C-alpha positions in Angstrom: -20.4 18.0 1.1 -17.0 19.6 1.7 -15.8 16.4 3.5 -17.2 14.3 0.7 -15.4 16.4 -2.0 -12.1 16.3 0.1 -12.4 12.5 0.4 -13.1 12.0 -3.3 -10.0 14.2 -4.1 -7.9 12.2 -1.7 -9.0 8.8 -3.1 -8.5 10.0 -6.6 -5.0 11.3 -5.9 -4.0 7.8 -4.5 -5.4 6.0 -7.5 -7.6 3.9 -5.2 -10.0 1.3 -6.4 -12.7 -0.7 -4.7 -12.7 -4.5 -4.8 -16.2 -5.8 -5.0 -15.4 -9.6 -4.6 -12.4 -11.5 -3.5 -11.9 -15.2 -2.9 -9.3 -16.6 -0.5 -7.3 -19.8 -0.8 -5.9 -22.2 1.8 -2.7 -20.2 2.2 -4.3 -17.7 4.6 -5.5 -20.5 6.9 -2.0 -22.1 6.9 -0.3 -18.8 7.6 -2.6 -17.7 10.4 -2.2 -21.1 12.1 1.6 -20.8 11.8 1.9 -17.3 13.2 0.7 -16.4 16.7 -1.5 -13.3 16.7 -4.5 -11.6 18.2 -8.0 -12.1 16.6 -8.0 -8.5 15.4 -4.7 -9.0 13.6 -5.9 -12.3 12.1 -8.9 -10.5 10.6 -6.6 -7.8 9.2 -4.7 -10.6 7.5 -7.6 -10.8 5.1 -6.8 -7.2 4.0 -3.1 -8.2 3.7 -3.9 -11.0 1.3 -6.1 -8.8 -0.8 -3.3 -6.2 -0.9 -0.7 -8.7 -1.9 -2.8 -10.1 -4.8 -3.6 -6.6 -6.0 0.1 -5.5 -5.6 -1.1 -2.5 -3.6 0.0 -0.7 -0.5 -1.6 -1.6 2.9 -2.2 1.3 5.2 -2.9 0.0 8.7 -3.1 1.1 12.3 -2.6 -2.5 13.5 0.9 -2.4 15.0 0.9 -6.2 15.5 0.1 -6.8 11.9 2.8 -4.5 10.7 5.3 -6.1 13.1 4.4 -9.7 12.0 4.5 -8.8 8.3 7.9 -7.1 8.6 9.5 -9.7 10.9 8.4 -12.5 8.6 9.2 -10.5 5.4 5.7 -11.3 4.1 5.2 -8.0 2.2 7.1 -4.8 1.8 4.3 -2.4 0.9 2.8 -2.0 4.3 2.9 1.3 6.2 1.4 2.7 9.3 -0.6 6.0 9.6 2.4 7.6 11.4 4.7 6.7 8.5 2.2 8.0 6.0 2.0 11.3 7.9 5.8 11.6 7.9 5.9 11.1 4.1 3.8 14.3 3.7 5.4 16.5 6.3 
């Protein structure tokens, strides 16, 4: 119960929302074919596209995804867990 309360407080403080349904277009297929990446990173691209369309921040532990996104200047609201921790210390 304590953990659940803590999580609820954390999510509320970030103004998070849950997305129940999302439809992808052809652009994700074209981009994943163009950029060389691991399967895990390709799957995480789905999260990236949702984030872009929602104009939200993407918090990810996928170093390859973060590198590809930043190198190709795909989106500037992506941060790692380490960067998030540094923001609060």
